MDAnalysis code that builds the backbone (N, CA, C; Angstrom):
import MDAnalysis as mda
import numpy as np

u = mda.Universe.empty(693, n_residues=231, atom_resindex=np.repeat(np.arange(231), 3), trajectory=True)
u.add_TopologyAttr("name", ["N", "CA", "C"] * 231)
u.add_TopologyAttr("resid", np.arange(1, 232))
u.add_TopologyAttr("resname", ["UNK", "UNK", "UNK", "UNK", "UNK", "UNK", "UNK", "UNK", "UNK", "UNK", "UNK", "UNK", "UNK", "UNK", "UNK", "UNK", "UNK", "UNK", "UNK", "UNK", "UNK", "UNK", "UNK", "UNK", "UNK", "UNK", "UNK", "UNK", "UNK", "UNK", "UNK", "UNK", "UNK", "UNK", "UNK", "UNK", "UNK", "UNK", "UNK", "UNK", "UNK", "UNK", "UNK", "UNK", "UNK", "UNK", "UNK", "UNK", "UNK", "UNK", "UNK", "UNK", "UNK", "UNK", "UNK", "UNK", "UNK", "UNK", "UNK", "UNK", "UNK", "UNK", "UNK", "UNK", "UNK", "UNK", "UNK", "UNK", "UNK", "UNK", "UNK", "UNK", "UNK", "UNK", "UNK", "UNK", "UNK", "UNK", "UNK", "UNK", "UNK", "UNK", "UNK", "UNK", "UNK", "UNK", "UNK", "UNK", "UNK", "UNK", "UNK", "UNK", "UNK", "UNK", "UNK", "UNK", "UNK", "UNK", "UNK", "UNK", "UNK", "UNK", "UNK", "UNK", "UNK", "UNK", "UNK", "UNK", "UNK", "UNK", "UNK", "UNK", "UNK", "UNK", "UNK", "UNK", "UNK", "UNK", "UNK", "UNK", "UNK", "UNK", "UNK", "UNK", "UNK", "UNK", "UNK", "UNK", "UNK", "UNK", "UNK", "UNK", "UNK", "UNK", "UNK", "UNK", "UNK", "UNK", "UNK", "UNK", "UNK", "UNK", "UNK", "UNK", "UNK", "UNK", "UNK", "UNK", "UNK", "UNK", "UNK", "UNK", "UNK", "UNK", "UNK", "UNK", "UNK", "UNK", "UNK", "UNK", "UNK", "UNK", "UNK", "UNK", "UNK", "UNK", "UNK", "UNK", "UNK", "UNK", "UNK", "UNK", "UNK", "UNK", "UNK", "UNK", "UNK", "UNK", "UNK", "UNK", "UNK", "UNK", "UNK", "UNK", "UNK", "UNK", "UNK", "UNK", "UNK", "UNK", "UNK", "UNK", "UNK", "UNK", "UNK", "UNK", "UNK", "UNK", "UNK", "UNK", "UNK", "UNK", "UNK", "UNK", "UNK", "UNK", "UNK", "UNK", "UNK", "UNK", "UNK", "UNK", "UNK", "UNK", "UNK", "UNK", "UNK", "UNK", "UNK", "UNK", "UNK", "UNK", "UNK", "UNK", "UNK", "UNK", "UNK", "UNK", "UNK", "UNK", "UNK"])
u.atoms.positions = np.array([
    [0.744, -1.512, -0.066],
    [0.242, 0.034, -0.047],
    [1.068, 1.202, 0.039],
    [0.650, 1.924, -0.926],
    [1.288, 3.800, -0.851],
    [0.362, 4.538, 0.004],
    [1.616, 4.931, 0.839],
    [0.774, 5.964, 1.891],
    [0.721, 7.420, 1.263],
    [0.016, 8.015, 1.045],
    [-0.375, 9.486, 0.595],
    [0.868, 10.564, 1.327],
    [0.978, 11.608, 0.738],
    [2.134, 12.384, 1.432],
    [1.111, 13.206, 2.350],
    [1.827, 13.591, 3.604],
    [1.199, 13.997, 4.852],
    [0.313, 13.361, 5.903],
    [-0.034, 11.723, 5.275],
    [-0.772, 11.041, 6.007],
    [0.293, 10.207, 6.741],
    [-0.562, 9.983, 8.066],
    [-0.214, 9.324, 9.110],
    [-0.408, 7.876, 9.055],
    [0.002, 6.579, 8.778],
    [-0.558, 5.565, 8.394],
    [-0.667, 5.221, 9.951],
    [-2.128, 4.143, 9.652],
    [-2.445, 3.897, 11.238],
    [-3.147, 2.379, 11.374],
    [-2.625, 1.460, 12.435],
    [-3.145, 0.058, 12.055],
    [-4.596, 0.273, 13.123],
    [-5.597, -0.527, 12.339],
    [-7.223, -0.609, 13.088],
    [-7.582, -1.516, 14.043],
    [-7.482, -1.883, 15.109],
    [-7.998, -2.722, 15.905],
    [-8.931, -3.125, 16.300],
    [-9.830, -4.269, 15.659],
    [-10.848, -4.494, 15.357],
    [-11.149, -6.143, 15.973],
    [-12.259, -6.455, 16.323],
    [-12.773, -7.803, 16.541],
    [-13.708, -7.675, 15.276],
    [-14.070, -7.210, 14.335],
    [-15.043, -7.409, 13.290],
    [-16.456, -6.574, 13.923],
    [-16.630, -6.256, 14.744],
    [-17.984, -5.824, 15.104],
    [-18.392, -4.145, 14.684],
    [-19.673, -3.729, 15.150],
    [-20.165, -2.630, 14.585],
    [-19.453, -1.283, 15.240],
    [-19.105, -1.437, 16.538],
    [-18.041, 0.051, 17.004],
    [-16.895, 0.194, 16.080],
    [-16.054, -0.889, 15.906],
    [-14.549, -0.474, 14.918],
    [-14.823, -0.449, 13.987],
    [-16.149, -0.801, 13.313],
    [-16.519, -0.750, 11.869],
    [-16.839, 0.959, 11.674],
    [-17.909, 1.367, 12.842],
    [-17.782, 3.061, 12.397],
    [-17.135, 3.610, 12.958],
    [-16.173, 3.496, 13.806],
    [-14.687, 4.322, 13.754],
    [-13.972, 4.170, 12.733],
    [-13.398, 3.166, 11.860],
    [-13.044, 2.916, 10.653],
    [-13.666, 4.080, 9.378],
    [-15.364, 3.883, 9.676],
    [-15.922, 4.988, 9.034],
    [-15.726, 6.004, 8.946],
    [-15.288, 6.276, 10.227],
    [-15.150, 8.113, 10.449],
    [-13.545, 8.422, 10.112],
    [-12.905, 7.153, 10.244],
    [-11.362, 7.555, 10.189],
    [-10.870, 7.810, 8.369],
    [-11.887, 7.167, 7.559],
    [-12.035, 6.915, 6.322],
    [-12.755, 8.568, 6.163],
    [-13.579, 8.749, 6.065],
    [-14.465, 9.884, 5.663],
    [-14.586, 11.112, 6.426],
    [-14.396, 10.848, 7.622],
    [-14.702, 12.128, 8.638],
    [-13.231, 13.303, 8.219],
    [-13.796, 14.628, 7.957],
    [-12.445, 15.178, 7.689],
    [-11.736, 15.927, 9.058],
    [-12.187, 15.386, 10.157],
    [-11.723, 15.467, 11.476],
    [-10.320, 14.443, 11.200],
    [-10.708, 13.390, 10.631],
    [-9.409, 12.314, 10.741],
    [-8.517, 12.143, 9.369],
    [-8.651, 13.394, 8.679],
    [-8.023, 13.305, 7.247],
    [-6.462, 13.185, 7.605],
    [-5.880, 13.022, 8.257],
    [-4.493, 12.715, 8.514],
    [-4.191, 11.706, 8.517],
    [-4.677, 10.850, 8.763],
    [-4.904, 9.434, 8.821],
    [-4.634, 8.377, 7.773],
    [-4.369, 7.442, 7.218],
    [-4.587, 6.556, 6.477],
    [-4.614, 4.990, 6.805],
    [-5.919, 4.198, 6.756],
    [-5.634, 2.870, 7.417],
    [-4.925, 1.959, 6.797],
    [-3.987, 1.331, 7.373],
    [-3.443, 0.563, 6.298],
    [-3.381, -1.120, 6.785],
    [-4.055, -1.550, 7.605],
    [-4.284, -2.684, 8.180],
    [-5.436, -2.913, 9.282],
    [-5.797, -4.343, 9.482],
    [-6.309, -4.334, 10.701],
    [-5.843, -5.185, 11.588],
    [-5.544, -5.374, 13.033],
    [-4.947, -6.052, 14.066],
    [-6.179, -6.313, 14.870],
    [-5.849, -7.896, 14.983],
    [-7.182, -8.747, 16.024],
    [-6.952, -9.680, 17.173],
    [-7.290, -9.906, 17.821],
    [-6.298, -10.795, 18.930],
    [-7.368, -12.137, 18.123],
    [-6.062, -13.373, 18.414],
    [-6.933, -14.658, 17.981],
    [-6.340, -15.335, 19.448],
    [-7.061, -16.541, 19.537],
    [-6.576, -17.604, 20.466],
    [-6.010, -18.543, 19.536],
    [-4.710, -18.773, 19.902],
    [-3.998, -19.762, 19.615],
    [-4.208, -21.302, 19.446],
    [-4.812, -21.412, 20.660],
    [-5.401, -22.903, 21.015],
    [-6.587, -22.946, 20.208],
    [-7.784, -22.352, 20.034],
    [-8.685, -22.696, 19.482],
    [-8.966, -22.348, 17.621],
    [-8.034, -21.602, 17.699],
    [-8.066, -20.828, 16.400],
    [-9.144, -19.843, 15.743],
    [-9.888, -19.442, 17.213],
    [-11.086, -18.258, 17.190],
    [-10.497, -17.115, 17.392],
    [-11.600, -16.011, 17.420],
    [-11.333, -14.747, 17.928],
    [-11.545, -14.582, 19.342],
    [-10.334, -13.661, 20.269],
    [-10.404, -13.677, 21.543],
    [-11.809, -13.596, 22.143],
    [-12.229, -12.305, 21.636],
    [-13.645, -11.781, 22.041],
    [-15.097, -12.459, 21.716],
    [-15.275, -12.808, 20.327],
    [-16.222, -13.399, 19.778],
    [-16.251, -15.094, 19.042],
    [-14.997, -15.356, 19.504],
    [-15.009, -17.021, 18.608],
    [-15.339, -16.774, 17.586],
    [-14.545, -15.752, 16.759],
    [-15.259, -16.049, 15.055],
    [-14.099, -16.697, 14.522],
    [-14.561, -17.453, 13.432],
    [-13.629, -18.325, 12.938],
    [-12.767, -16.700, 11.783],
    [-11.116, -17.787, 11.747],
    [-10.001, -16.747, 10.796],
    [-10.737, -16.552, 9.709],
    [-11.126, -17.735, 9.022],
    [-11.438, -16.899, 7.484],
    [-12.758, -16.355, 7.434],
    [-13.349, -16.012, 8.532],
    [-14.574, -14.824, 8.448],
    [-14.259, -13.342, 8.525],
    [-12.968, -13.341, 9.493],
    [-12.392, -12.372, 9.677],
    [-11.635, -11.813, 8.499],
    [-10.803, -12.702, 7.944],
    [-10.146, -12.447, 6.687],
    [-11.637, -12.344, 5.673],
    [-12.123, -13.002, 5.786],
    [-13.139, -11.887, 4.439],
    [-13.543, -10.523, 4.688],
    [-13.886, -9.962, 6.048],
    [-14.065, -8.918, 6.125],
    [-13.092, -7.899, 5.864],
    [-11.523, -8.525, 6.253],
    [-10.452, -7.765, 5.869],
    [-10.061, -7.403, 4.209],
    [-10.792, -8.662, 3.961],
    [-10.773, -8.196, 1.843],
    [-12.067, -7.749, 1.740],
    [-12.761, -7.460, 1.984],
    [-13.807, -6.867, 1.922],
    [-13.687, -5.385, 2.173],
    [-13.073, -4.996, 3.170],
    [-12.775, -3.935, 3.397],
    [-11.031, -3.184, 2.866],
    [-10.829, -3.915, 2.302],
    [-9.810, -3.878, 1.650],
    [-8.050, -3.310, 2.250],
    [-8.067, -4.397, 3.007],
    [-7.079, -4.153, 3.965],
    [-6.569, -5.589, 4.458],
    [-5.402, -5.349, 5.222],
    [-4.561, -6.616, 5.239],
    [-4.873, -7.076, 6.703],
    [-4.975, -8.309, 6.896],
    [-4.932, -8.887, 8.524],
    [-3.754, -9.359, 9.125],
    [-3.559, -8.648, 10.273],
    [-2.578, -8.771, 11.132],
    [-3.186, -9.463, 12.591],
    [-2.816, -10.980, 12.741],
    [-3.632, -11.575, 13.964],
    [-2.598, -11.673, 14.814],
    [-2.779, -11.296, 16.433],
    [-1.725, -11.550, 17.423],
    [-2.631, -12.730, 18.068],
    [-1.492, -13.748, 18.211],
    [-2.124, -15.044, 18.787],
    [-1.651, -15.314, 20.106],
    [-2.670, -15.053, 21.081],
    [-2.797, -15.042, 22.519],
    [-2.693, -16.606, 22.973],
    [-2.038, -17.353, 23.958],
    [-1.950, -18.566, 24.560],
    [-2.613, -18.618, 26.256],
    [-1.817, -17.961, 26.659],
    [-1.956, -18.131, 28.196],
    [-3.301, -17.576, 28.494],
    [-4.566, -18.316, 28.313],
    [-5.874, -18.069, 28.636],
    [-6.244, -18.034, 30.626],
    [-6.839, -17.214, 30.936],
    [-6.825, -17.172, 32.654],
    [-8.110, -16.799, 32.661],
    [-9.270, -17.434, 33.014],
    [-10.354, -17.297, 33.004],
    [-11.034, -16.792, 31.668],
    [-11.730, -15.283, 31.566],
    [-11.734, -14.839, 30.155],
    [-11.034, -13.776, 30.191],
    [-9.584, -13.747, 30.339],
    [-8.151, -13.014, 30.165],
    [-7.048, -13.753, 29.929],
    [-6.306, -13.077, 29.260],
    [-4.886, -13.505, 28.619],
    [-3.887, -13.344, 29.264],
    [-3.392, -14.322, 30.065],
    [-2.031, -13.419, 31.084],
    [-0.662, -12.667, 30.159],
    [-0.879, -13.641, 28.902],
    [0.349, -12.680, 27.743],
    [-0.103, -12.059, 26.723],
    [-1.122, -11.160, 27.180],
    [-1.906, -10.329, 26.171],
    [-0.584, -8.979, 26.226],
    [-0.237, -8.512, 27.392],
    [0.686, -7.151, 27.296],
    [2.073, -7.528, 26.540],
    [2.722, -8.616, 26.751],
    [3.546, -9.089, 25.740],
    [3.202, -9.357, 24.465],
    [2.278, -9.926, 24.330],
    [1.999, -10.103, 22.703],
    [1.909, -8.897, 22.282],
    [0.986, -7.901, 22.443],
    [0.340, -6.698, 22.096],
    [1.768, -5.863, 21.754],
    [2.279, -5.698, 23.229],
    [3.805, -5.036, 23.598],
    [4.739, -5.057, 22.026],
    [4.918, -6.032, 21.726],
    [5.265, -6.777, 20.792],
    [5.400, -6.477, 19.428],
    [4.101, -6.352, 19.225],
    [3.060, -6.221, 18.138],
    [3.177, -4.552, 17.944],
    [3.052, -3.895, 18.884],
    [3.376, -2.164, 18.545],
    [4.890, -1.989, 18.430],
    [5.749, -2.621, 18.734],
    [7.351, -2.421, 18.606],
    [7.652, -2.906, 17.387],
    [6.723, -3.603, 16.783],
    [7.022, -3.927, 15.354],
    [6.625, -2.776, 14.460],
    [5.420, -2.385, 14.639],
    [4.623, -1.264, 13.847],
    [5.545, -0.224, 13.725],
    [6.013, 0.361, 15.063],
    [7.041, 1.414, 14.807],
    [8.460, 1.374, 14.019],
    [8.605, -0.005, 14.015],
    [9.884, -0.056, 13.282],
    [9.502, -0.017, 11.598],
    [8.266, -0.016, 11.243],
    [7.839, -0.351, 10.131],
    [6.811, 1.150, 9.806],
    [7.320, 2.489, 11.008],
    [7.085, 3.622, 10.446],
    [5.575, 4.218, 10.841],
    [4.633, 2.895, 11.291],
    [3.330, 3.137, 11.607],
    [3.503, 3.526, 13.594],
    [2.975, 4.494, 13.608],
    [2.798, 4.909, 15.292],
    [1.593, 5.316, 15.630],
    [0.673, 4.908, 15.231],
    [-1.018, 5.143, 15.598],
    [-1.494, 3.810, 15.509],
    [-2.752, 3.679, 15.899],
    [-3.577, 2.573, 15.874],
    [-5.087, 3.216, 17.144],
    [-5.615, 2.868, 15.798],
    [-7.326, 3.380, 16.152],
    [-8.179, 2.216, 17.210],
    [-8.897, 2.559, 17.752],
    [-9.825, 1.999, 18.603],
    [-11.351, 2.363, 18.172],
    [-12.004, 1.364, 18.443],
    [-13.250, 1.793, 18.458],
    [-14.294, 2.107, 19.776],
    [-13.571, 2.230, 20.939],
    [-13.689, 2.488, 22.127],
    [-14.728, 3.823, 22.381],
    [-15.912, 3.972, 23.570],
    [-16.838, 4.930, 23.308],
    [-16.659, 5.696, 24.574],
    [-16.649, 4.988, 25.672],
    [-16.960, 6.241, 27.141],
    [-16.258, 5.114, 28.112],
    [-15.696, 3.987, 28.000],
    [-14.569, 3.440, 29.403],
    [-13.434, 4.331, 29.616],
    [-13.261, 4.641, 30.453],
    [-12.020, 5.607, 31.007],
    [-10.791, 4.432, 31.071],
    [-11.416, 3.824, 32.156],
    [-10.339, 2.484, 32.597],
    [-9.900, 1.826, 31.426],
    [-10.483, 1.080, 30.267],
    [-10.168, 0.403, 29.070],
    [-9.444, 1.643, 28.321],
    [-9.880, 2.878, 28.205],
    [-8.886, 3.365, 27.258],
    [-7.424, 4.007, 27.688],
    [-7.386, 4.156, 29.189],
    [-5.854, 4.370, 30.077],
    [-5.123, 3.023, 30.140],
    [-5.827, 1.955, 29.997],
    [-4.892, 0.579, 29.634],
    [-4.400, 0.906, 28.323],
    [-5.198, 1.250, 27.627],
    [-4.668, 0.816, 26.110],
    [-3.372, 2.362, 26.066],
    [-3.747, 2.987, 26.551],
    [-3.189, 4.333, 26.388],
    [-1.737, 4.109, 26.942],
    [-1.568, 3.551, 28.157],
    [-0.683, 3.434, 29.149],
    [0.389, 1.972, 28.164],
    [-0.166, 1.423, 28.091],
    [0.438, 0.251, 27.599],
    [1.013, 0.708, 26.021],
    [0.678, 1.124, 25.339],
    [1.085, 1.983, 23.660],
    [2.182, 3.064, 23.963],
    [2.277, 3.512, 25.087],
    [2.815, 4.385, 25.241],
    [4.626, 3.515, 25.404],
    [4.428, 2.614, 25.989],
    [5.939, 2.050, 26.290],
    [6.308, 1.691, 24.544],
    [6.059, 1.813, 23.759],
    [6.501, 0.868, 23.059],
    [6.107, 2.649, 21.649],
    [5.696, 3.697, 21.801],
    [5.757, 4.917, 21.396],
    [4.555, 5.357, 20.274],
    [3.724, 4.081, 20.824],
    [2.013, 4.103, 20.009],
    [1.559, 5.467, 20.325],
    [0.674, 5.655, 19.686],
    [-0.261, 6.933, 19.877],
    [-1.847, 6.070, 19.691],
    [-2.620, 6.137, 20.770],
    [-3.920, 5.376, 20.114],
    [-5.153, 6.730, 19.607],
    [-5.842, 6.427, 18.530],
    [-6.846, 7.014, 18.112],
    [-8.254, 6.858, 18.322],
    [-9.150, 7.610, 18.644],
    [-10.493, 7.170, 19.132],
    [-11.178, 8.202, 18.537],
    [-11.724, 7.651, 17.366],
    [-13.300, 8.647, 16.588],
    [-14.293, 8.152, 17.224],
    [-14.759, 7.686, 17.793],
    [-16.339, 7.428, 18.784],
    [-15.929, 8.024, 20.212],
    [-14.967, 8.002, 20.558],
    [-15.093, 8.917, 21.739],
    [-15.680, 9.819, 22.241],
    [-16.216, 10.221, 23.296],
    [-17.293, 11.100, 23.300],
    [-18.599, 11.091, 22.566],
    [-18.936, 10.248, 21.765],
    [-20.183, 10.318, 21.381],
    [-20.696, 9.394, 22.176],
    [-22.251, 9.383, 22.169],
    [-23.124, 8.778, 22.844],
    [-23.538, 7.407, 22.240],
    [-23.487, 6.694, 23.335],
    [-24.282, 5.472, 22.490],
    [-25.398, 5.354, 21.411],
    [-26.473, 6.333, 21.926],
    [-27.288, 6.728, 20.791],
    [-27.409, 7.347, 19.690],
    [-26.052, 8.104, 19.678],
    [-25.507, 8.819, 18.629],
    [-24.937, 7.818, 17.550],
    [-23.911, 6.734, 18.176],
    [-23.176, 5.849, 17.416],
    [-24.358, 4.488, 16.420],
    [-25.191, 4.542, 17.390],
    [-25.844, 3.228, 16.565],
    [-26.679, 4.066, 15.709],
    [-27.348, 5.303, 15.982],
    [-28.054, 6.200, 14.978],
    [-27.538, 6.672, 13.674],
    [-26.470, 6.727, 13.847],
    [-25.142, 6.755, 12.768],
    [-24.939, 5.438, 11.870],
    [-24.598, 4.851, 12.682],
    [-24.352, 3.113, 12.199],
    [-25.652, 2.329, 11.591],
    [-26.405, 2.655, 11.668],
    [-27.699, 2.384, 11.110],
    [-28.075, 3.004, 9.927],
    [-27.866, 4.237, 9.963],
    [-27.959, 5.131, 9.281],
    [-27.216, 5.181, 7.656],
    [-26.205, 4.839, 7.884],
    [-24.999, 4.584, 6.982],
    [-25.698, 3.234, 6.233],
    [-26.676, 2.327, 6.857],
    [-27.212, 1.326, 6.521],
    [-25.860, -0.228, 6.319],
    [-25.166, 0.091, 7.619],
    [-24.126, -1.127, 7.521],
    [-25.221, -2.264, 8.397],
    [-24.570, -3.324, 7.824],
    [-25.545, -4.929, 8.825],
    [-24.348, -5.372, 9.366],
    [-25.191, -5.870, 10.649],
    [-24.236, -6.496, 11.352],
    [-25.196, -7.808, 12.596],
    [-24.785, -8.252, 12.808],
    [-25.067, -9.509, 13.364],
    [-24.615, -9.887, 15.120],
    [-25.519, -10.179, 16.121],
    [-25.430, -10.705, 17.430],
    [-24.504, -12.079, 17.541],
    [-23.043, -12.038, 17.999],
    [-22.612, -13.279, 17.746],
    [-21.905, -13.745, 19.168],
    [-22.062, -12.793, 20.212],
    [-21.497, -13.346, 21.318],
    [-22.986, -12.731, 22.591],
    [-23.411, -13.059, 23.361],
    [-23.951, -12.288, 24.942],
    [-23.373, -13.342, 25.866],
    [-23.194, -12.128, 26.795],
    [-23.209, -12.407, 28.635],
    [-24.455, -12.842, 28.674],
    [-24.507, -14.040, 29.641],
    [-25.227, -14.675, 29.435],
    [-25.867, -14.664, 30.680],
    [-24.987, -13.569, 31.995],
    [-25.668, -12.667, 33.063],
    [-26.476, -11.448, 32.560],
    [-26.434, -11.254, 31.446],
    [-27.010, -9.935, 31.300],
    [-27.973, -10.142, 29.815],
    [-27.778, -11.068, 29.014],
    [-29.029, -11.366, 28.047],
    [-29.100, -12.315, 27.888],
    [-30.286, -12.730, 27.062],
    [-30.677, -14.174, 27.038],
    [-29.955, -14.832, 25.500],
    [-29.792, -16.010, 25.131],
    [-29.226, -16.352, 24.169],
    [-30.012, -16.495, 23.268],
    [-30.825, -15.885, 23.407],
    [-32.210, -15.951, 22.074],
    [-31.749, -14.557, 21.311],
    [-30.924, -13.774, 21.825],
    [-30.412, -12.657, 20.840],
    [-29.196, -12.905, 20.183],
    [-28.692, -14.257, 20.158],
    [-27.812, -14.981, 19.463],
    [-28.106, -14.619, 17.607],
    [-27.702, -14.297, 16.587],
    [-27.642, -14.305, 14.918],
    [-28.587, -13.501, 14.763],
    [-29.222, -12.828, 15.748],
    [-30.132, -11.344, 15.457],
    [-29.618, -10.408, 14.714],
    [-29.932, -9.372, 13.769],
    [-29.400, -8.564, 13.125],
    [-29.663, -7.122, 14.031],
    [-28.535, -6.220, 13.957],
    [-29.085, -5.567, 14.929],
    [-29.611, -3.922, 14.293],
    [-30.891, -3.865, 14.953],
    [-31.727, -2.511, 13.659],
    [-32.219, -1.807, 15.221],
    [-33.091, -0.328, 14.676],
    [-33.739, -0.121, 15.862],
    [-34.657, -0.739, 16.406],
    [-35.476, -1.535, 16.113],
    [-36.560, -2.281, 16.712],
    [-35.781, -3.317, 18.198],
    [-34.615, -3.783, 17.467],
    [-33.631, -4.520, 18.837],
    [-33.284, -3.223, 19.666],
    [-32.765, -2.212, 19.297],
    [-31.803, -1.899, 20.101],
    [-32.733, -0.916, 20.888],
    [-33.928, -0.650, 20.416],
    [-35.240, -0.156, 21.470],
    [-35.938, -0.650, 22.365],
    [-35.470, -1.945, 22.265],
    [-36.021, -2.944, 23.189],
    [-35.046, -4.119, 24.186],
    [-33.674, -3.734, 24.014],
    [-33.138, -4.051, 25.253],
    [-33.796, -3.881, 26.480],
    [-33.309, -5.085, 27.110],
    [-33.719, -4.799, 28.950],
    [-33.132, -3.343, 29.381],
    [-33.668, -2.949, 30.403],
    [-33.158, -1.850, 31.061],
    [-31.768, -2.192, 31.567],
    [-30.678, -1.185, 31.573],
    [-29.531, -1.298, 31.838],
    [-28.451, -1.964, 31.011],
    [-28.960, -2.400, 29.696],
    [-28.147, -2.660, 28.935],
    [-27.629, -1.814, 28.154],
    [-26.016, -1.361, 27.804],
    [-25.759, -0.311, 27.050],
    [-26.004, -0.386, 25.499],
    [-26.643, 0.603, 25.092],
    [-27.131, 0.397, 23.474],
    [-25.903, 0.451, 22.856],
    [-24.675, 0.483, 22.963],
    [-23.650, -0.225, 22.196],
    [-22.950, -1.286, 23.031],
    [-23.417, -1.607, 23.981],
    [-22.905, -2.874, 24.761],
    [-21.405, -3.022, 24.993],
    [-21.031, -1.605, 25.375],
    [-19.772, -0.815, 26.042],
    [-19.356, -1.615, 26.939],
    [-20.133, -2.400, 27.614],
    [-19.873, -3.225, 29.043],
    [-20.009, -4.634, 28.642],
    [-19.845, -5.126, 27.494],
    [-19.757, -6.600, 26.847],
    [-21.185, -7.277, 26.883],
    [-21.947, -6.550, 27.066],
    [-23.561, -7.317, 27.031],
    [-23.590, -8.037, 25.755],
    [-23.163, -7.663, 24.592],
    [-22.968, -8.640, 23.905],
    [-21.962, -7.844, 22.854],
    [-21.653, -9.095, 21.332],
    [-20.874, -8.786, 20.810],
    [-21.197, -8.905, 19.068],
    [-20.919, -8.017, 18.043],
    [-21.154, -8.322, 17.051],
    [-20.276, -8.608, 15.774],
    [-21.000, -8.673, 14.648],
    [-19.935, -9.108, 13.331],
    [-20.599, -8.586, 12.131],
    [-20.171, -7.276, 11.511],
    [-20.429, -6.631, 10.599],
    [-19.968, -7.298, 9.255],
    [-21.196, -7.516, 8.721],
    [-21.195, -8.431, 7.018],
    [-21.345, -7.256, 5.829],
    [-21.846, -5.763, 5.808],
    [-21.814, -5.282, 4.666],
    [-22.010, -3.701, 5.330],
    [-21.775, -2.837, 4.272],
    [-22.007, -1.348, 4.337],
    [-21.173, -0.985, 3.276],
    [-21.124, 0.548, 3.638],
    [-20.931, 1.312, 2.829],
    [-19.575, 0.989, 2.250],
    [-18.377, 0.619, 2.989],
    [-16.999, 0.790, 2.858],
    [-16.585, -0.605, 2.241],
    [-17.949, -1.504, 2.221],
    [-17.886, -3.340, 1.749],
    [-17.643, -3.236, 0.476],
    [-16.440, -3.859, -0.117],
    [-16.726, -3.934, -1.960],
    [-17.466, -5.445, -2.001],
    [-17.079, -6.273, -1.324],
    [-18.825, -7.241, -1.162],
    [-18.883, -8.146, 0.233],
    [-20.355, -7.901, 0.087],
    [-20.845, -8.669, 1.150],
    [-20.710, -9.766, 1.850],
    [-20.360, -10.384, 3.188],
    [-19.724, -11.130, 3.589],
    [-21.000, -12.253, 3.738],
    [-20.994, -13.468, 2.846],
    [-22.154, -14.463, 3.060],
    [-21.852, -15.487, 4.491],
    [-22.571, -15.397, 5.091],
    [-22.038, -16.334, 6.486],
    [-23.732, -17.001, 6.622],
    [-23.467, -18.027, 6.949],
    [-24.643, -18.861, 7.491],
    [-24.442, -19.476, 9.014],
    [-25.424, -19.519, 9.846],
    [-25.259, -19.626, 11.467],
    [-24.926, -21.458, 11.813],
    [-24.384, -21.701, 12.573],
    [-23.967, -23.181, 12.688],
    [-24.384, -23.426, 14.476],
    [-23.312, -23.989, 15.034],
    [-23.972, -24.291, 16.337],
    [-23.713, -23.491, 17.677],
    [-24.839, -23.248, 18.539],
    [-24.387, -22.822, 19.700],
    [-23.719, -23.169, 20.790],
    [-23.194, -22.654, 21.329],
    [-22.113, -23.163, 23.027],
    [-22.222, -22.215, 23.934],
    [-21.827, -22.403, 24.900],
    [-22.179, -21.749, 26.280],
    [-20.556, -22.169, 27.438],
    [-19.976, -20.970, 27.396],
    [-18.915, -21.915, 28.037],
    [-19.003, -20.710, 29.624],
    [-19.957, -20.944, 30.585],
    [-20.384, -20.880, 31.654],
    [-20.866, -19.529, 31.988],
    [-20.097, -18.258, 30.910],
    [-20.768, -17.086, 31.025],
    [-21.327, -16.588, 29.922],
    [-20.525, -16.604, 28.920],
    [-20.868, -16.291, 27.506],
    [-21.720, -17.310, 26.776],
    [-22.420, -16.934, 26.063],
    [-23.208, -17.570, 24.732],
    [-22.641, -17.138, 23.447],
    [-22.372, -17.801, 22.472],
    [-21.815, -17.910, 21.213],
    [-22.314, -18.673, 20.327],
    [-22.590, -18.381, 18.863],
    [-22.765, -18.936, 17.819],
    [-21.765, -19.202, 16.947],
    [-21.730, -19.766, 16.240],
    [-20.869, -20.207, 15.074],
    [-21.289, -19.513, 13.703],
    [-20.242, -19.047, 13.067],
    [-20.800, -18.181, 11.959],
    [-19.750, -18.808, 10.831],
    [-19.962, -19.385, 9.471],
    [-19.137, -19.770, 8.750],
    [-19.586, -19.732, 7.402],
    [-18.340, -19.039, 6.423],
    [-18.899, -18.345, 4.925],
    [-19.546, -19.518, 4.369],
    [-20.690, -18.730, 3.385],
    [-21.665, -19.579, 2.528],
    [-20.544, -19.900, 1.218],
])
């Protein structure tokens, strides 16, 4: 990829869902972010399962999204899972960031919205390698974000739900205004607290729609998952 003059190359952190997709949309089309040029997607995978850490999505499905967005996919493989976290996260991400800096990439985009502790954690980790975080959604309300996402006609489906907050009946459902308006009380409209996770299949940035079909569902003691495969 040729970097345009006066543009900062930036890596895009994603797990394939709606927030990272809208953040990338703003990064590409919002004049406030004209200084940046996305050069790739970075995502976390469990080395033992071969699936994404947050959503348990297959590698080929994430790859199909990267291809549709016209960006290369960069996978960070994590191994040392302790409960719902990974003990080797800081080491592996830190090493990846150092490699980015050596390639002349000193910025990473995140789709975080309003969780100060999450942003502080990312920023503290990134500073150790000279990376600066960019947050296109930061400061927007969940209502503003979901309204903009749906107005742009992006399509996204629910792939994971926290069983302590939502029923598994939400798995596989398309996110639309009706679904959001009828979420139970106390559920963040953007699921910023992990109530559910999504995977985006189509929208203005996509060169082609990602055709997927539903497979089995499973439960890990807290989260419910649904398997999606490419058609």
